[in-house]
DOTORZA-328287 format. One record per residue: residue in three letters; x, y, z of N, C-alpha, C in turn. Coordinates in steps of 0.001 Angstrom, whole numbers, plus 500000, padded with zeros to 6 digits. Example, Ala and Ser with C-alpha at 12.3 -4.5 7.8 and 13.67 -1.06 7.14 Angstrom:
 type    n.u    n.v    n.w   ca.u   ca.v   ca.w    c.u    c.v    c.w
  Ala 513190 494310 507800 512300 495500 507800 513200 496700 507800
  Ser 512850 497750 507080 513670 498940 507140 512900 500030 507870
***
This chain:
 type    n.u    n.v    n.w   ca.u   ca.v   ca.w    c.u    c.v    c.w
  Met 268097 174930 836047 268208 174313 834740 267320 173075 834689
  Asp 266551 172942 833621 265682 171782 833438 266495 170570 833018
  Thr 265991 169413 833380 266632 168165 832993 266448 167958 831498
  Glu 267506 167578 830816 267454 167294 829386 267711 165815 829160
  Tyr 267180 165321 828055 267303 163912 827701 267853 163786 826287
  Lys 268515 162679 826039 268937 162289 824696 268597 160817 824543
  Ile 268416 160373 823306 268161 158958 823054 269090 158465 821949
  Ile 269249 157159 821902 269886 156504 820771 268748 155880 819975
  Gly 268519 156386 818770 267425 155909 817939 267683 154536 817361
  Gly 266671 153998 816719 266781 152693 816080 267836 152649 814994
  Asp 268192 153816 814473 269220 153886 813437 270620 154046 814023
  Gly 270714 154044 815370 272001 154172 816031 272463 155607 816227
  Ala 271689 156561 815736 272046 157981 815878 271540 158526 817212
  Glu 272225 159549 817695 271852 160215 818942 270897 161359 818627
  Tyr 269799 161444 819381 268811 162509 819191 268635 163262 820499
  Gly 268494 164560 820410 268318 165395 821587 269329 166510 821563
  Pro 269361 167331 822562 268620 167209 823813 267132 167499 823630
  Ala 266343 166883 824507 264900 167038 824481 264395 167194 825911
  Ser 263272 167871 826032 262642 168007 827349 261880 166721 827672
  Leu 261418 166602 828897 260631 165438 829298 259360 165343 828462
  Asp 258693 166465 828215 257473 166448 827398 257758 165972 825984
  Glu 258866 166437 825401 259236 165981 824060 259492 164479 824054
  Leu 260184 163995 825071 260492 162576 825148 259216 161750 825257
  Lys 258262 162223 826051 256972 161523 826164 256230 161527 824829
  Asn 256343 162620 824073 255742 162652 822736 256406 161636 821821
  Trp 257730 161508 821937 258454 160514 821133 257990 159101 821485
  Ile 257699 158857 822758 257173 157554 823166 255819 157331 822497
  Gly 254951 158342 822553 253639 158240 821920 253710 158028 820421
  Asp 254745 158567 819799 254944 158406 818351 255574 157066 818002
  Gly 255999 156320 819023 256642 155040 818776 258135 155139 818500
  Arg 258711 156309 818704 260150 156505 818468 260992 156018 819637
  Val 260383 155901 820818 261090 155463 822021 260304 154316 822637
  Ala 261012 153230 822972 260415 152067 823629 261151 151833 824947
  Gly 260706 150868 825695 261311 150588 826989 262797 150268 826923
  Ala 263228 149664 825830 264639 149275 825696 265510 150373 825092
  Thr 264900 151460 824636 265662 152553 824033 266626 153154 825055
  Gln 267859 153331 824657 268859 153920 825546 268600 155424 825688
  Val 268487 155878 826926 268179 157275 827237 269277 157819 828144
  Trp 269681 159040 827873 270648 159771 828696 269915 160907 829360
  Arg 270107 161068 830663 269483 162157 831418 270593 163034 831973
  Ser 270467 164346 831791 271558 165274 832096 271995 165260 833559
  Asp 271087 165017 834482 271495 165027 835884 272166 163727 836322
  Leu 272041 162675 835528 272698 161410 835845 273938 161179 834986
  Ala 273921 161738 833787 275043 161638 832853 275436 160197 832550
  Leu 274422 159321 832431 274692 157960 831991 273529 157473 831142
  Trp 273788 156442 830359 272781 155873 829470 272129 154681 830151
  Ser 270803 154628 830111 270036 153517 830673 268803 153301 829803
  Pro 268214 152097 829838 266969 151864 829104 265859 152789 829608
  Ala 265016 153237 828710 263925 154156 829063 263049 153604 830183
  Ala 262852 152300 830226 261987 151687 831233 262516 151871 832657
  Arg 263772 152209 832806 264346 152402 834151 264055 153781 834731
  Tyr 263549 154685 833922 263261 156041 834393 261804 156110 834854
  Ala 261595 156409 836133 260250 156451 836714 259343 157426 835977
  Glu 259901 158561 835534 259085 159577 834873 258603 159157 833480
  Leu 259134 158071 832944 258730 157593 831616 257841 156358 831676
  Gln 257741 155728 832815 257043 154449 832913 255562 154532 832571
  Gln 254900 155601 832962 253471 155730 832644 253263 155874 831136
  Ala 254077 156685 830487 253960 156867 829035 254278 155562 828308
  Leu 255270 154823 828793 255615 153542 828184 254489 152526 828384
  Ala 253842 152552 829548 252726 151637 829816 251555 151927 828881
  Arg 251287 153218 828632 250209 153583 827691 250535 153084 826296
  Leu 251789 153205 825902 252206 152733 824578 252019 151233 824494
  His 252446 150511 825514 252328 149056 825529 250864 148635 825491
  Ala 250000 149344 826221 248576 149006 826273 247889 149278 824943
  Ser 248411 150228 824168 247772 150570 822897 248139 149601 821775
  Val 249120 148738 822002 249516 147763 820990 248764 146472 821275
  Ser 247815 146166 820402 247001 144977 820614 247719 143727 820114
  Pro 247351 142563 820643 247957 141320 820156 247732 141104 818664
  Ala 246582 141577 818151 246320 141438 816720 247318 142246 815898
  Thr 247666 143434 816381 248647 144262 815687 250003 143580 815670
  Ile 250384 142998 816787 251655 142297 816863 251653 141106 815922
  His 250562 140342 815915 250469 139160 815055 250576 139550 813580
  Gln 249948 140665 813199 249996 141106 811810 251397 141528 811398
  Ser 252194 141997 812344 253530 142464 812005 254540 141322 811915
  Leu 254155 140141 812394 255041 138991 812331 254811 138231 811040
  Arg 255869 137683 810507 255711 136826 809340 256657 135655 809508
  Ala 256294 134564 808917 257105 133359 809039 258427 133542 808301
  Ala 259478 133033 808894 260789 133067 808243 260856 131935 807237
  Gly 261541 132178 806154 261718 131160 805128 262756 130130 805538
  Phe 263010 129224 804627 263939 128125 804880 265337 128622 805216
  Trp 265907 129504 804408 267292 129942 804598 267520 130711 805901
  Pro 266641 131653 806260 266853 132301 807564 266762 131328 808733
  Arg 265849 130369 808648 265727 129396 809724 266955 128495 809774
  Leu 267453 128111 808616 268643 127266 808565 269839 128019 809150
  Gly 269955 129306 808843 271059 130108 809340 270997 130342 810845
  Ala 269794 130259 811378 269642 130479 812820 270166 129279 813549
***
């Protein structure tokens, strides 16, 4: 039996089961990040994706493809009220 994976998406929903190749595609699509909770069938526990050796190379490629300029463009200054609430 092949190892199956599940993830908890950004919306809090569970997705899967998926194969390792599918999971790597999800990483490439930006659906899975290092902090995404992943369940692996042979371990039967949830851990961050970055803890799985078989995902680290795909996660590193994703991280390398995000330039600092892209990150800067996605950030915006918080207004007065959000800063006050913080």
